[in-house]
C-alpha positions as CSV (number, residue, x, y, z in Angstrom):
1,M,353.6,232.8,81.2
2,K,357.2,231.6,81.2
3,N,359.5,232.0,78.3
4,L,359.9,228.8,76.5
5,S,362.7,230.1,74.3
6,S,361.2,229.8,70.8
7,P,358.7,227.0,71.4
8,F,358.0,226.9,67.6
9,A,361.8,226.5,66.5
10,V,361.9,223.7,64.0
11,V,365.1,222.1,62.7
12,A,365.9,223.1,59.2
13,N,364.7,219.9,57.6
14,G,361.5,220.1,59.4
15,S,361.8,217.2,61.7
16,P,362.6,217.2,65.5
17,P,366.2,216.9,66.5
18,P,367.5,213.4,67.5
19,N,366.8,212.4,71.2
20,C,364.0,215.1,71.5
21,F,361.2,214.3,73.9
22,T,358.3,212.0,72.5
23,I,354.7,212.9,73.3
24,L,351.8,210.4,72.9
25,V,348.5,212.0,72.0
26,I,345.5,209.9,72.6
27,D,342.1,211.1,71.2
28,D,339.4,209.3,69.3
29,L,338.8,212.4,67.1
30,P,341.2,212.8,64.1
31,E,341.1,216.5,64.2
32,N,342.1,216.7,67.8
33,R,345.1,214.4,67.2
34,E,346.1,216.5,64.3
35,M,345.8,219.7,66.3
36,F,348.0,218.6,69.1
37,A,350.6,216.9,66.7
38,R,350.7,220.1,64.6
39,I,351.2,222.4,67.6
40,L,353.7,220.1,69.5
41,G,355.5,219.1,66.5
42,M,356.1,222.7,65.7
43,A,357.5,223.1,69.0
44,G,360.2,220.5,68.2
45,Y,358.5,217.3,70.0
46,R,358.4,213.9,68.4
47,I,354.7,212.8,68.3
48,Q,353.1,209.5,68.5
49,T,349.4,209.1,68.3
50,A,346.6,206.5,69.5
51,V,342.9,206.5,68.7
52,S,342.1,204.6,71.9
53,G,343.3,203.8,75.5
54,S,344.0,200.3,74.5
55,E,346.3,201.4,71.5
56,A,348.0,203.8,73.8
57,L,348.8,201.4,76.4
58,Q,350.3,199.1,73.7
59,S,352.5,202.1,72.6
60,I,353.7,203.0,76.0
61,V,355.4,199.6,76.5
62,R,357.0,199.6,73.1
63,Q,360.0,201.4,71.9
64,P,360.5,204.2,71.5
65,R,358.6,205.0,74.6
66,P,356.8,208.3,75.2
67,D,358.1,210.9,77.6
68,L,354.6,212.3,78.3
69,V,351.0,211.4,77.5
70,I,348.2,213.8,76.5
71,T,344.8,212.0,76.8
72,D,341.2,212.8,75.9
73,V,338.8,211.9,78.6
74,E,335.6,210.7,76.8
75,M,336.6,208.1,74.3
76,P,334.8,204.8,73.2
77,G,336.1,201.7,74.7
78,L,338.7,202.5,77.4
79,S,337.9,206.0,78.8
80,G,340.6,208.4,79.5
81,V,340.2,207.8,83.3
82,E,340.6,204.1,82.8
83,T,343.6,204.7,80.6
84,V,345.3,206.7,83.3
85,R,344.4,204.2,85.9
86,Q,346.0,201.5,83.8
87,I,349.1,203.7,83.2
88,R,349.6,203.9,86.9
89,R,349.4,200.2,87.3
90,L,352.3,199.7,84.8
91,P,355.8,198.6,86.0
92,A,358.1,201.2,87.6
93,G,359.4,203.6,85.1
94,L,356.3,203.5,83.0
95,S,353.8,204.2,85.8
96,S,355.4,207.6,86.6
97,L,354.9,208.8,83.1
98,P,353.5,212.5,83.2
99,V,349.8,212.5,82.0
100,I,348.0,215.6,80.8
101,A,344.3,215.1,80.5
102,A,342.3,217.3,78.0
103,S,338.6,217.6,77.6
104,G,335.9,220.0,76.1
105,N,333.4,218.8,78.6
106,P,333.0,221.6,81.1
107,D,331.7,219.2,84.0
108,T,334.1,219.7,86.9
109,A,333.5,216.0,87.9
110,I,335.6,215.0,84.8
111,K,338.6,217.0,86.0
112,R,338.2,215.6,89.5
113,D,337.9,212.0,88.1
114,M,341.1,212.4,85.9
115,I,343.1,214.0,88.7
116,A,341.9,211.2,91.1
117,A,342.8,208.5,88.5
118,G,346.4,209.9,88.4
119,A,346.5,212.5,85.8
120,D,349.1,215.1,86.5
121,A,347.4,218.0,85.0
122,F,344.2,219.0,83.2
123,L,343.5,221.2,80.2
124,A,340.3,222.5,78.7
125,K,339.6,222.2,75.1
126,P,339.9,224.1,73.0
127,V,343.4,224.3,74.4
128,D,345.3,227.5,75.0
129,I,348.5,226.9,72.9
130,G,350.7,228.8,75.5
131,E,349.2,226.9,78.4
132,L,349.6,223.7,76.5
133,L,353.3,224.3,75.7
134,E,354.0,225.6,79.1
135,T,352.5,222.5,80.9
136,V,354.3,220.1,78.6
137,A,357.6,221.8,79.1
138,E,357.1,222.0,82.9
139,F,356.6,218.1,83.1
140,L,359.4,217.3,80.6
141,R,362.0,219.5,82.5
142,R,361.7,216.8,85.2
143,R,362.3,213.8,82.7
144,T,365.8,214.8,81.3
145,P,367.0,213.2,79.3
146,P,364.5,212.0,76.9
147,A,363.4,208.3,76.9
148,A,364.9,207.7,73.5
149,H,368.1,209.1,74.7
150,R,368.2,207.0,77.8
151,V,367.6,203.9,75.7
152,E,370.5,204.8,73.4
153,Q,372.7,205.4,76.5
154,Q,371.8,202.0,77.9
155,L,372.6,200.3,74.6
156,V,376.0,202.0,74.4
157,T,376.9,201.2,78.0
158,S,375.9,197.4,77.7
159,A,377.9,197.2,74.4
160,A,381.0,198.5,76.1
């Protein structure tokens, strides 16, 4: 496992630093959303949550936009597979959003279907915290700077 340099470092006031990366967690089960939010929040990420694929798609197009998505696979309404397919159909810039699928179902067809739909990675639930943080960090290293910071830079540039 790679050294993530204090993945649980938190700013003194308990909130993530400004311009940190934002992760959207999609899961119909509140305990799973809370678990991901707690782990990733302690690692310094800003967290958004959605209870469904439909709600997530609305969040992705609003500001602040997430830098990465973690989605459950089996959800009522829009499944994780269909959610990922719809993310990949969004306009440029949004369609390339990194997506990590997570499922407690051991069926290998689920992993295959999620990757075929466009998920970038797949994690088994219950998640291994080290593997989760390493996978998230790997994809976010490629998206520097965070989406929130990119928006601020655009506003400053257009105001000048």
